[in-house]
MISEPA-144447 format. One line per 10 residues: number of its first residue (from 1); their letters; for each residue x, y, z of C-alpha. Coordinates in nm, 4 decimals. Example, Ala and Ser with C-alpha at 12.3 -4.5 7.8 and 13.67 -1.06 7.14 Angstrom:
1> AS> 1.2300/-0.4500/0.7800 ~ 1.3670/-0.1060/0.7140
This chain:
1> MTRRGQRFGK> -10.9028/-8.3331/-11.9035 ~ -10.9065/-8.6786/-12.0471 ~ -11.0420/-8.8227/-12.3650 ~ -11.1921/-9.1659/-12.4251 ~ -10.9220/-9.4293/-12.4507 ~ -11.0229/-9.5494/-12.7928 ~ -10.9700/-9.2031/-12.9388 ~ -10.6087/-9.1961/-12.8232 ~ -10.5459/-9.4983/-13.0372 ~ -10.5923/-9.2875/-13.3472
11> VLFASMLLTL> -10.2416/-9.1447/-13.3268 ~ -9.9111/-9.3177/-13.2708 ~ -9.8117/-9.1100/-12.9715 ~ -10.1477/-9.1533/-12.7991 ~ -10.0157/-9.3107/-12.4828 ~ -9.8029/-9.0066/-12.4075 ~ -10.1042/-8.7798/-12.4357 ~ -10.2710/-8.9577/-12.1456 ~ -10.0220/-8.7951/-11.9116 ~ -10.1143/-8.4432/-12.0134
21> TVALSGCSGD> -10.3600/-8.2468/-11.8054 ~ -10.4255/-7.9331/-12.0061 ~ -10.7596/-7.7575/-12.0284 ~ -10.6998/-7.4871/-12.2800 ~ -10.8382/-7.2704/-12.5438 ~ -10.9856/-6.9443/-12.6478 ~ -11.0667/-6.8403/-13.0008 ~ -10.8817/-6.5141/-13.0167 ~ -11.1140/-6.2185/-13.0466 ~ -10.8656/-6.0487/-13.2665
31> KAAGDSTQIA> -11.1354/-5.9066/-13.4900 ~ -10.9452/-5.6759/-13.7175 ~ -11.2115/-5.5585/-13.9554 ~ -10.9802/-5.3660/-14.1819 ~ -10.7517/-5.3142/-13.8815 ~ -11.0403/-5.2544/-13.6459 ~ -10.9420/-5.4848/-13.3605 ~ -11.0037/-5.3137/-13.0303 ~ -10.8125/-5.3195/-12.7058 ~ -11.0103/-5.5006/-12.4360
41> DTSAADSSEA> -11.2071/-5.2739/-12.2066 ~ -11.0688/-5.3351/-11.8585 ~ -11.3753/-5.1805/-11.6998 ~ -11.5590/-5.5018/-11.7818 ~ -11.4322/-5.6238/-11.4468 ~ -11.5849/-5.3319/-11.2546 ~ -11.7651/-5.4314/-10.9368 ~ -12.0545/-5.1886/-10.9809 ~ -12.3990/-5.3109/-10.8802 ~ -12.5236/-5.3078/-11.2374
51> NTVANAETDT> -12.2437/-5.5423/-11.3378 ~ -12.3143/-5.7878/-11.0602 ~ -12.6865/-5.8297/-11.0903 ~ -12.7727/-6.1788/-10.9736 ~ -13.1355/-6.1581/-10.8751 ~ -13.4112/-6.4086/-10.8237 ~ -13.5555/-6.3377/-11.1666 ~ -13.2280/-6.4418/-11.3314 ~ -13.2112/-6.7585/-11.1239 ~ -13.5716/-6.8454/-11.2094
61> STSEVTGEAN> -13.5225/-6.7987/-11.5818 ~ -13.2188/-7.0244/-11.5682 ~ -13.3940/-7.2995/-11.3771 ~ -13.7007/-7.2918/-11.5991 ~ -13.5037/-7.3688/-11.9127 ~ -13.4828/-7.7392/-11.8520 ~ -13.6387/-8.0574/-11.9761 ~ -13.9844/-8.0838/-12.1230 ~ -14.0973/-7.7512/-11.9816 ~ -13.9157/-7.5796/-12.2705
71> ETQDDDASHI> -14.1339/-7.7460/-12.5267 ~ -14.4650/-7.6714/-12.3597 ~ -14.4235/-7.3013/-12.2837 ~ -14.6134/-7.0526/-12.4976 ~ -14.4257/-6.7828/-12.6890 ~ -14.4695/-6.5139/-12.4225 ~ -14.2945/-6.7358/-12.1672 ~ -14.0356/-6.8995/-12.3938 ~ -13.6789/-6.9343/-12.2709 ~ -13.3508/-7.0866/-12.3755
81> TIGIPQDLDS> -13.0247/-7.1114/-12.1841 ~ -12.7110/-7.1008/-12.3973 ~ -12.3648/-7.1945/-12.2757 ~ -12.0798/-6.9565/-12.3600 ~ -11.7072/-7.0220/-12.2948 ~ -11.6224/-6.6940/-12.1245 ~ -11.7800/-6.3793/-11.9855 ~ -11.8064/-6.0758/-12.2121 ~ -11.4942/-5.8586/-12.2119 ~ -11.6974/-5.5414/-12.2605
91> LVPSLSQGAG> -12.0574/-5.4349/-12.3134 ~ -11.9447/-5.1296/-12.5097 ~ -11.9369/-5.2319/-12.8777 ~ -11.6514/-5.0035/-12.9826 ~ -11.4353/-5.1398/-12.6992 ~ -11.5238/-5.5071/-12.7373 ~ -11.2387/-5.7337/-12.8351 ~ -11.3123/-6.1009/-12.7961 ~ -11.4820/-6.2902/-13.0762 ~ -11.6944/-6.4559/-12.8094
101> TQEILYNIYE> -11.8028/-6.1111/-12.6933 ~ -11.8794/-5.9672/-13.0330 ~ -12.0837/-6.2663/-13.1466 ~ -12.3123/-6.1970/-12.8490 ~ -12.3210/-5.8193/-12.8980 ~ -12.4341/-5.8850/-13.2575 ~ -12.7761/-5.9564/-13.1074 ~ -12.7873/-5.6348/-12.9034 ~ -12.6265/-5.3762/-13.1313 ~ -12.6364/-5.2912/-13.5025
111> GLYKPDSEGN> -12.4420/-5.0667/-13.7334 ~ -12.5745/-4.8703/-14.0275 ~ -12.5453/-5.1999/-14.2178 ~ -12.4727/-5.5515/-14.0907 ~ -12.3776/-5.8940/-14.2340 ~ -12.6437/-6.1559/-14.2977 ~ -12.6134/-6.5348/-14.2933 ~ -12.4661/-6.5324/-14.6444 ~ -12.2026/-6.2733/-14.5586 ~ -12.3848/-6.0016/-14.7541
121> LVPAVASDYT> -12.4155/-5.6519/-14.6094 ~ -12.7789/-5.5575/-14.5522 ~ -12.9442/-5.2384/-14.4221 ~ -12.9848/-5.2083/-14.0466 ~ -12.9969/-4.8663/-13.8767 ~ -12.9808/-4.7135/-14.2251 ~ -13.2379/-4.8021/-14.4889 ~ -13.0045/-4.7370/-14.7829 ~ -12.6970/-4.5440/-14.8956 ~ -12.5308/-4.3917/-15.2000
131> MSEDGLVYTF> -12.1627/-4.3453/-15.2792 ~ -12.0085/-4.0670/-15.4844 ~ -11.8290/-4.1573/-15.8069 ~ -11.4896/-4.0892/-15.6517 ~ -11.5700/-4.3161/-15.3572 ~ -11.5108/-4.0434/-15.1007 ~ -11.8629/-3.9528/-14.9914 ~ -12.1183/-4.1958/-14.8466 ~ -12.4712/-4.0697/-14.7882 ~ -12.6954/-4.2764/-14.5603
141> TLRDGIQFHN> -13.0679/-4.2505/-14.5031 ~ -13.1794/-4.3277/-14.1494 ~ -13.4381/-4.6049/-14.1243 ~ -13.7837/-4.4642/-14.0571 ~ -13.9174/-4.5252/-13.7045 ~ -13.6175/-4.7137/-13.5688 ~ -13.5707/-4.6919/-13.1920 ~ -13.3263/-4.7865/-12.9196 ~ -13.4018/-5.0416/-12.6495 ~ -13.4819/-4.7594/-12.4059
151> GNPVTVADVK> -13.7671/-4.6508/-12.6314 ~ -13.5990/-4.3383/-12.7641 ~ -13.5876/-4.2851/-13.1394 ~ -13.2552/-4.3200/-13.3184 ~ -13.1538/-3.9795/-13.4518 ~ -12.8868/-3.8611/-13.6916 ~ -12.7176/-3.7058/-13.3879 ~ -12.6763/-4.0578/-13.2434 ~ -12.5261/-4.1827/-13.5689 ~ -12.2904/-3.8848/-13.5881
161> YSIETCAGLN> -12.1794/-3.9366/-13.2281 ~ -12.1202/-4.3108/-13.2780 ~ -11.9169/-4.2780/-13.5972 ~ -11.7166/-3.9801/-13.4738 ~ -11.6313/-4.1681/-13.1539 ~ -11.5007/-4.4642/-13.3525 ~ -11.3072/-4.2285/-13.5806 ~ -11.1515/-4.0299/-13.2970 ~ -11.3195/-3.7100/-13.4145 ~ -11.4648/-3.6494/-13.0673
171> GGEPVISAFS> -11.1154/-3.6379/-12.9217 ~ -10.8575/-3.9081/-12.8624 ~ -10.7318/-4.1788/-13.0934 ~ -10.9598/-4.3612/-13.3398 ~ -11.1238/-4.6599/-13.1714 ~ -11.1285/-4.8282/-13.5118 ~ -10.7976/-4.7377/-13.6730 ~ -10.9361/-4.7755/-14.0265 ~ -11.1807/-4.4974/-13.9387 ~ -10.8901/-4.2517/-13.9256
181> NIVSVETPDE> -10.9717/-4.2269/-14.2960 ~ -11.2932/-4.0392/-14.2071 ~ -11.2700/-3.6629/-14.2528 ~ -11.6165/-3.5628/-14.1371 ~ -11.9639/-3.6825/-14.0411 ~ -12.2391/-3.4388/-14.1322 ~ -12.6169/-3.4401/-14.0764 ~ -12.7815/-3.2064/-14.3329 ~ -13.1314/-3.3063/-14.2185 ~ -13.3056/-3.5285/-13.9646
191> RTVVITLKES> -13.2799/-3.8430/-14.1783 ~ -12.9477/-3.8004/-14.3619 ~ -12.5910/-3.8759/-14.2544 ~ -12.2985/-3.7916/-14.4842 ~ -11.9585/-3.9510/-14.4187 ~ -11.6611/-3.8120/-14.6112 ~ -11.3306/-4.0005/-14.6446 ~ -10.9762/-3.8790/-14.7079 ~ -10.9210/-4.1612/-14.9561 ~ -11.1609/-4.4006/-15.1202
201> SSPFMAILST> -11.1649/-4.7473/-14.9684 ~ -11.3447/-5.0476/-15.1130 ~ -11.3799/-5.2277/-14.7760 ~ -11.5225/-4.9205/-14.6010 ~ -11.8813/-5.0479/-14.5956 ~ -11.7696/-5.3817/-14.4524 ~ -11.5775/-5.2075/-14.1740 ~ -11.8771/-4.9833/-14.1068 ~ -12.0891/-5.2974/-14.0598 ~ -11.8878/-5.4490/-13.7746
211> VEAAIVPADV> -12.0080/-5.4706/-13.4156 ~ -11.7396/-5.2197/-13.3158 ~ -11.9071/-4.9575/-13.5352 ~ -12.2538/-5.0090/-13.3862 ~ -12.4838/-4.7117/-13.3401 ~ -12.5346/-4.6184/-12.9753 ~ -12.7333/-4.3378/-12.8112 ~ -12.5359/-4.0180/-12.7700 ~ -12.6982/-3.9441/-12.4340 ~ -12.6169/-4.2775/-12.2645
221> TDLQTNPVGT> -12.2791/-4.2607/-12.0933 ~ -12.2878/-4.5881/-11.9003 ~ -12.3020/-4.8490/-12.1758 ~ -12.0696/-5.0708/-11.9759 ~ -12.3427/-5.1253/-11.7179 ~ -12.6453/-5.0244/-11.9243 ~ -12.5950/-5.1347/-12.2857 ~ -12.8533/-4.9844/-12.5214 ~ -12.8677/-5.0819/-12.8869 ~ -13.1164/-5.1396/-13.1671
231> GPYKFVSRSL> -13.0824/-5.5171/-13.2109 ~ -13.3467/-5.7896/-13.1743 ~ -13.2491/-5.8522/-12.8099 ~ -13.2019/-5.6078/-12.5242 ~ -12.9870/-5.6376/-12.2146 ~ -13.1584/-5.7275/-11.8840 ~ -12.8862/-5.8160/-11.6337 ~ -12.5397/-5.9539/-11.5826 ~ -12.3723/-6.1558/-11.3088 ~ -11.9975/-6.1435/-11.3599
241> QENVVLERFD> -11.8450/-6.4777/-11.4597 ~ -12.1877/-6.6399/-11.4263 ~ -12.4466/-6.5230/-11.6787 ~ -12.5928/-6.2533/-11.8988 ~ -12.9703/-6.2269/-11.9416 ~ -13.1304/-6.0916/-12.2598 ~ -13.4924/-6.0257/-12.3541 ~ -13.6594/-5.9970/-12.6918 ~ -13.6968/-5.6340/-12.8018 ~ -14.0583/-5.6060/-12.9093
251> GYWGEPAHIK> -13.9927/-5.2671/-13.0699 ~ -13.7390/-5.4129/-13.3134 ~ -13.7628/-5.2669/-13.6655 ~ -13.7072/-5.6012/-13.8402 ~ -13.8342/-5.9550/-13.8053 ~ -13.8821/-6.0095/-13.4302 ~ -13.6937/-6.2789/-13.2438 ~ -13.8898/-6.5982/-13.1801 ~ -13.7723/-6.6762/-12.8263 ~ -13.8571/-6.4228/-12.5577
261> DITLKVLADS> -13.5869/-6.4720/-12.2935 ~ -13.2259/-6.5883/-12.3201 ~ -12.9835/-6.6693/-12.0414 ~ -12.6189/-6.6906/-12.1449 ~ -12.4487/-6.9148/-11.8894 ~ -12.0694/-6.8920/-11.8603 ~ -11.9106/-7.2385/-11.8857 ~ -11.5431/-7.1534/-11.8441 ~ -11.4607/-7.5149/-11.7537 ~ -11.4945/-7.7094/-12.0763
271> DSIVMNLEGG> -11.5136/-8.0343/-11.8774 ~ -11.8534/-7.9255/-11.7465 ~ -12.0186/-7.8781/-12.0854 ~ -12.1660/-8.2266/-12.1259 ~ -12.2784/-8.2337/-11.7632 ~ -12.4576/-7.9002/-11.8034 ~ -12.6262/-8.0124/-12.1244 ~ -12.7350/-8.3529/-11.9992 ~ -12.8364/-8.2116/-11.6615 ~ -13.0645/-7.9545/-11.8209
281> AVDLVARIST> -12.8725/-7.6455/-11.7068 ~ -12.8146/-7.5361/-12.0682 ~ -12.9930/-7.6115/-12.3944 ~ -12.7380/-7.5082/-12.6563 ~ -12.3601/-7.4917/-12.6727 ~ -12.1619/-7.4037/-12.9841 ~ -11.8143/-7.5352/-13.0670 ~ -11.8147/-7.8575/-12.8715 ~ -11.5558/-8.1248/-12.9426 ~ -11.6263/-8.4517/-13.1247
291> AQAAELGEDF> -11.5702/-8.6389/-12.7981 ~ -11.8258/-8.4217/-12.6218 ~ -12.0712/-8.4728/-12.9074 ~ -12.0296/-8.8489/-12.8780 ~ -12.1219/-8.8360/-12.5076 ~ -12.4566/-8.6642/-12.5648 ~ -12.7740/-8.8669/-12.5473 ~ -13.0777/-8.8810/-12.7718 ~ -13.2193/-8.5561/-12.6337 ~ -12.9726/-8.3582/-12.8439
301> EVLEGTMNLV> -12.9045/-8.2867/-13.2081 ~ -12.5484/-8.2044/-13.3122 ~ -12.5214/-7.9600/-13.6028 ~ -12.2048/-7.9297/-13.8114 ~ -12.0525/-7.6222/-13.9733 ~ -11.7188/-7.4402/-13.9801 ~ -11.5761/-7.1988/-13.7235 ~ -11.4432/-6.9525/-13.9831 ~ -11.1113/-6.8820/-13.8166 ~ -10.7433/-6.9651/-13.8503
311> QAMYLNNAAA> -10.6242/-7.1945/-13.5746 ~ -10.2473/-7.1797/-13.5392 ~ -9.9631/-7.1881/-13.2959 ~ -9.8956/-6.8157/-13.3000 ~ -9.5302/-6.7285/-13.2382 ~ -9.3744/-6.4165/-13.0887 ~ -9.1475/-6.3251/-13.3785 ~ -8.9533/-6.0835/-13.1578 ~ -8.8591/-6.3424/-12.8949 ~ -8.5772/-6.5942/-12.9320
321> PFDNEKVRQA> -8.5715/-6.8511/-13.0767 ~ -8.8752/-6.7522/-13.2840 ~ -8.7000/-6.4415/-13.4145 ~ -8.5145/-6.6896/-13.6372 ~ -8.7027/-6.7780/-13.9555 ~ -8.5364/-7.1181/-13.9831 ~ -8.6595/-7.2143/-13.6368 ~ -9.0154/-7.1187/-13.7295 ~ -8.9889/-7.3153/-14.0542 ~ -8.8557/-7.6170/-13.8638
331> LCYAVNKQEI> -9.1670/-7.6197/-13.6462 ~ -9.3862/-7.6033/-13.9563 ~ -9.2124/-7.9098/-14.1018 ~ -9.2442/-8.0968/-13.7700 ~ -9.6174/-8.0464/-13.7245 ~ -9.8467/-8.2924/-13.8998 ~ -10.1692/-8.0991/-13.9574 ~ -10.3732/-8.3912/-14.0862 ~ -10.2812/-8.5933/-13.7798 ~ -10.4105/-8.3090/-13.5651
341> LDFVSEGKGT> -10.7438/-8.3078/-13.7480 ~ -10.7700/-8.6850/-13.7226 ~ -10.7129/-8.6803/-13.3492 ~ -10.8923/-8.3627/-13.2428 ~ -11.2020/-8.3806/-13.4647 ~ -11.2066/-8.7204/-13.6343 ~ -11.0762/-8.5674/-13.9568 ~ -11.3256/-8.2813/-13.9659 ~ -11.1983/-7.9328/-14.0469 ~ -11.0062/-7.7667/-14.3310
351> LVGSSMFPAF> -10.6284/-7.7349/-14.3454 ~ -10.4942/-7.3831/-14.3885 ~ -10.1465/-7.2627/-14.4753 ~ -10.1672/-6.8919/-14.3974 ~ -10.3828/-6.6325/-14.2249 ~ -10.6929/-6.6840/-14.4376 ~ -10.9768/-6.9362/-14.4293 ~ -11.1932/-7.0746/-14.7147 ~ -11.4995/-6.8538/-14.6560 ~ -11.2966/-6.5625/-14.7924
361> GKYYVEELND> -11.3309/-6.7115/-15.1408 ~ -11.1159/-6.5172/-15.3855 ~ -10.8574/-6.4247/-15.1201 ~ -10.7990/-6.7797/-14.9994 ~ -10.4823/-6.9442/-15.1428 ~ -10.5387/-7.3172/-15.1055 ~ -10.2002/-7.4257/-15.2431 ~ -10.0245/-7.2726/-14.9401 ~ -10.1673/-7.5609/-14.7371 ~ -9.9029/-7.7874/-14.8923
371> LYTTDLEKAK> -9.6041/-7.5581/-14.8487 ~ -9.4791/-7.7542/-14.5466 ~ -9.5303/-8.1276/-14.5826 ~ -9.4226/-8.3121/-14.2687 ~ -9.0471/-8.3765/-14.2889 ~ -8.8738/-8.4390/-13.9559 ~ -8.5250/-8.4651/-14.1055 ~ -8.5601/-8.1294/-14.2781 ~ -8.6913/-7.9828/-13.9539 ~ -8.3880/-8.1086/-13.7607
381> ALLSEAGYPD> -8.1524/-7.9787/-14.0294 ~ -8.3086/-7.6318/-14.0103 ~ -8.2714/-7.6308/-13.6337 ~ -7.9012/-7.7170/-13.6690 ~ -7.8528/-7.4373/-13.9226 ~ -8.0237/-7.1984/-13.6833 ~ -7.7884/-7.2971/-13.4001 ~ -8.0177/-7.5383/-13.2132 ~ -7.8839/-7.8850/-13.3028 ~ -8.0063/-8.0255/-12.9704
391> GFSFTMKVPS> -8.3437/-7.8563/-12.9854 ~ -8.4829/-7.6176/-12.7246 ~ -8.7712/-7.5648/-12.4842 ~ -9.0410/-7.2971/-12.4880 ~ -9.3680/-7.2143/-12.3175 ~ -9.6982/-7.2243/-12.5038 ~ -9.9523/-7.0073/-12.3212 ~ -10.3072/-7.1166/-12.3943 ~ -10.6405/-6.9949/-12.2553 ~ -10.8377/-7.2570/-12.0709
401> NYQQHVDTAQ> -11.1896/-7.2413/-12.2075 ~ -11.2023/-7.4153/-12.5480 ~ -11.1640/-7.7926/-12.5561 ~ -11.0601/-7.8049/-12.9234 ~ -10.7564/-7.5850/-12.8635 ~ -10.6700/-7.7942/-12.5592 ~ -10.6524/-8.1065/-12.7684 ~ -10.4607/-7.9336/-13.0477 ~ -10.1993/-7.8030/-12.8043 ~ -10.1500/-8.1547/-12.6691
411> VVAEQLKQIN> -10.0943/-8.3019/-13.0135 ~ -9.8579/-8.0241/-13.1255 ~ -9.6492/-8.0648/-12.8109 ~ -9.6138/-8.4378/-12.8719 ~ -9.5231/-8.3896/-13.2385 ~ -9.2506/-8.1373/-13.1565 ~ -9.0826/-8.3854/-12.9230 ~ -8.9844/-8.5775/-13.2353 ~ -8.7370/-8.2978/-13.3224 ~ -8.6186/-8.2536/-12.9598
421> VTANIELIEW> -8.8293/-7.9419/-12.9053 ~ -9.0206/-7.9266/-12.5777 ~ -9.3405/-7.7212/-12.5657 ~ -9.4437/-7.6619/-12.2051 ~ -9.8154/-7.5873/-12.2009 ~ -9.9161/-7.3168/-11.9549 ~ -10.2903/-7.2778/-11.9028 ~ -10.4199/-6.9284/-11.8355 ~ -10.7628/-6.7734/-11.8000 ~ -10.9102/-6.5911/-12.0972
431> ETWLSDVYQG> -10.8867/-6.2500/-11.9299 ~ -10.5193/-6.3163/-11.8588 ~ -10.4645/-6.4181/-12.2203 ~ -10.6115/-6.0872/-12.3371 ~ -10.4035/-5.8770/-12.0996 ~ -10.0732/-6.0651/-12.1069 ~ -10.0534/-6.2277/-12.4490 ~ -10.2626/-6.0093/-12.6744 ~ -10.2107/-5.6700/-12.5152 ~ -9.8803/-5.7176/-12.3341
441> RDFEATLVGV> -9.7214/-5.9489/-12.5954 ~ -9.5611/-6.1303/-12.3043 ~ -9.5352/-6.4806/-12.4468 ~ -9.3237/-6.7112/-12.6595 ~ -9.6036/-6.9037/-12.8291 ~ -9.9781/-6.9430/-12.7939 ~ -10.2393/-7.1652/-12.9552 ~ -10.5681/-6.9948/-13.0416 ~ -10.7957/-6.9231/-13.3348 ~ -10.7996/-6.5833/-13.5024
451> DASTLTAGAM> -11.1110/-6.4794/-13.6888 ~ -11.2506/-6.1789/-13.8761 ~ -11.5536/-5.9570/-13.8317 ~ -11.5871/-5.8963/-14.2075 ~ -11.5103/-6.0965/-14.5207 ~ -11.2421/-5.8476/-14.6254 ~ -10.8782/-5.9459/-14.6617 ~ -10.7707/-5.6613/-14.4376 ~ -10.9733/-5.8117/-14.1559 ~ -10.7237/-6.0979/-14.1385
461> LSRFRSDAHN> -10.4035/-5.9497/-14.2783 ~ -10.3797/-5.5954/-14.1425 ~ -10.2614/-5.7210/-13.8021 ~ -9.9289/-5.8393/-13.9469 ~ -9.8114/-5.4961/-14.0576 ~ -9.5017/-5.4057/-13.8605 ~ -9.6677/-5.0918/-13.7204 ~ -10.0131/-5.2409/-13.6538 ~ -10.1357/-5.1865/-13.2989 ~ -10.2847/-5.5365/-13.2977
471> NFVNYNNQEY> -9.9732/-5.7126/-13.4305 ~ -9.9513/-5.9268/-13.1179 ~ -9.7004/-6.1707/-13.2769 ~ -9.4573/-5.8849/-13.3508 ~ -9.4222/-5.9827/-13.7164 ~ -9.1837/-5.7438/-13.8937 ~ -9.1230/-5.7891/-14.2654 ~ -9.0598/-5.5012/-14.5062 ~ -9.1697/-5.7045/-14.8076 ~ -9.4986/-5.7773/-14.6335
481> DAAYAEALAA> -9.5516/-5.4113/-14.5457 ~ -9.4900/-5.3169/-14.9093 ~ -9.7345/-5.5795/-15.0385 ~ -10.0015/-5.4645/-14.7937 ~ -9.9452/-5.1042/-14.9025 ~ -9.9974/-5.2179/-15.2636 ~ -10.3308/-5.3687/-15.1642 ~ -10.4437/-5.0491/-14.9930 ~ -10.3389/-4.8398/-15.2911 ~ -10.5348/-5.0656/-15.5261
491> EAVMDDDKAT> -10.8420/-5.0468/-15.3027 ~ -10.8179/-4.6681/-15.3005 ~ -10.8698/-4.6623/-15.6771 ~ -11.1250/-4.9461/-15.6650 ~ -10.8967/-5.1893/-15.8520 ~ -11.0264/-5.5083/-15.6933 ~ -10.8203/-5.7482/-15.9058 ~ -10.4947/-5.5768/-15.8197 ~ -10.5874/-5.5560/-15.4522 ~ -10.6725/-5.9254/-15.4441
501> EAYKKCETIL> -10.3374/-6.0216/-15.5948 ~ -10.1542/-5.8017/-15.3451 ~ -10.3367/-5.9631/-15.0562 ~ -10.2528/-6.3080/-15.1904 ~ -9.8908/-6.1973/-15.1991 ~ -9.9207/-6.1047/-14.8321 ~ -10.0531/-6.4518/-14.7486 ~ -9.7676/-6.6114/-14.9419 ~ -9.5069/-6.4088/-14.7539 ~ -9.6590/-6.5083/-14.4200
511> AQTAANVYIQ> -9.6438/-6.8738/-14.5198 ~ -9.2948/-6.8684/-14.6704 ~ -9.1465/-6.6897/-14.3686 ~ -9.3415/-6.9173/-14.1306 ~ -9.4842/-6.6262/-13.9380 ~ -9.6834/-6.8834/-13.7410 ~ -9.7513/-7.2571/-13.7486 ~ -10.0809/-7.2589/-13.9365 ~ -10.3112/-7.5548/-13.8819 ~ -10.6790/-7.5376/-13.9722
521> DMCELVAVRK> -11.0186/-7.3730/-13.9982 ~ -11.1919/-7.5857/-13.7409 ~ -11.5095/-7.7842/-13.7716 ~ -11.7873/-7.6341/-13.5605 ~ -12.0200/-7.8712/-13.3789 ~ -12.3245/-7.7218/-13.2066 ~ -12.5225/-7.9182/-12.9480 ~ -12.8916/-7.8237/-12.9480 ~ -13.1572/-7.9745/-12.7252 ~ -13.4345/-8.1268/-12.9329
531> GYTGYTFYPL> -13.7335/-7.8959/-12.9449 ~ -13.5215/-7.5949/-13.0424 ~ -13.4668/-7.5200/-13.4120 ~ -13.3386/-7.2435/-13.6362 ~ -12.9687/-7.2347/-13.5446 ~ -12.7953/-7.0708/-13.8409 ~ -12.4278/-7.0881/-13.9362 ~ -12.2709/-6.7646/-14.0627 ~ -11.9529/-6.7307/-14.2721 ~ -11.8258/-6.5098/-13.9889
541> YIQDFSKLEI> -11.7928/-6.5594/-13.6132 ~ -12.1559/-6.4827/-13.5276 ~ -12.4366/-6.6381/-13.3249 ~ -12.7768/-6.5057/-13.4308 ~ -13.0192/-6.5815/-13.1493 ~ -13.3131/-6.4177/-13.3258 ~ -13.3444/-6.7143/-13.5625 ~ -13.3836/-6.9715/-13.2838 ~ -13.7320/-7.1144/-13.2360 ~ -13.9165/-7.3535/-13.0092
551> E> -14.0973/-7.6247/-13.1999
């Protein structure tokens, strides 16, 4: 993929970038809500008929969402087509992994509570809850009259089944590892659910509010082909690698969605985004690049927010030469983060120095951004000390469906050449990234964004524990493990100040040991066809379709 010539002039090594032909990306769906990241559900690729629905109704709804027709339809016939960068990795909430999957499932499923646009936890399937003084017992009241998309009422038996499944109390390992802290789920009456913990945990409610912990019907065993939730939109059909069709759920307990029908069109080739927008095939695409935004005509409005993730070159700390701390530090000194922002997004975005982004507020340590100021001589000296005086070569595996990561990988590769380090960019499909890099840990380096499903420090930091199942970079540091254990111990006794300091210590250790080459929380640009309003930015990786309207 190429960029406009004038943009290459913004960096000194621009001419070299013109020879690169990468088409990368993929915001990692490593959603570890208090260590709740799930392994991707491989059955998402099943070839069952329900998974490959591609009927005339789907085609019609897609073709209708173009041009002026969108603005003249009445509410009962309203449509919007939204471009998404990859197909969903699973339709089962507890097994979903990708951030791009979970931001869609947010519209279909709900937990007992869920995050709102301010990051606050608000009642959803439950109407309220109480917590015992010792923090061990949570008592929830089921919302009156709430029903699933199939028309059946939500019962306490459904809640019990959903939570016990996530906690591994129905057999097998916990789907959400943090839920191993749950001792029991009891239903003393038809509206009450009592969850008892082994140890108190201040982030428990946040973890309970993630998409993974959504409430599903106990009697539906085929959620992969027949997803049934309680959210504002219900599932209609899916054509693998092509689209997913949703419809407004008119029985929704809360404020109903404004737009009746939604088609989610898979745009795995980022080069096709502008063409699809301008051609009328899609009406909205989130996370476009600044170059793509500049190509759009007057029919579109470009909204600006933040992606709420940590973009970095993530390194396999167990693979040579990245098992050497000095090598990792050398790369940090060689990479010029501001130059990356200037080139990739015209200076937009926020520099980060560890695995935390600004929306986390009290947990975010801004001064770590300046720990590694660009110093090529120091980088070369560290390489010599580590036994690589002449540099080395490595492969950077990157998924091929996010333009911003493509551009970042190009710039990083060019910067590293200045210290005789060659980064060979290998483009892979998102599904391959999940299976080989994330699950198989078969990589040297990768460039993605890692986000969180809750605004809890554990959502970002738990994955770096040496024994964490989702520690895909194989980080192993005893001091880090001890600091994280301090944070958990403080949370168990509800000492928020002490827990916060321990988490900040974890961030500092990650930065000082150069666990990864941290870059930025990226600017998010959203292209919206004029006539559609209501797009809302969340402090988490969420797209809330229910707020969209047709003017």
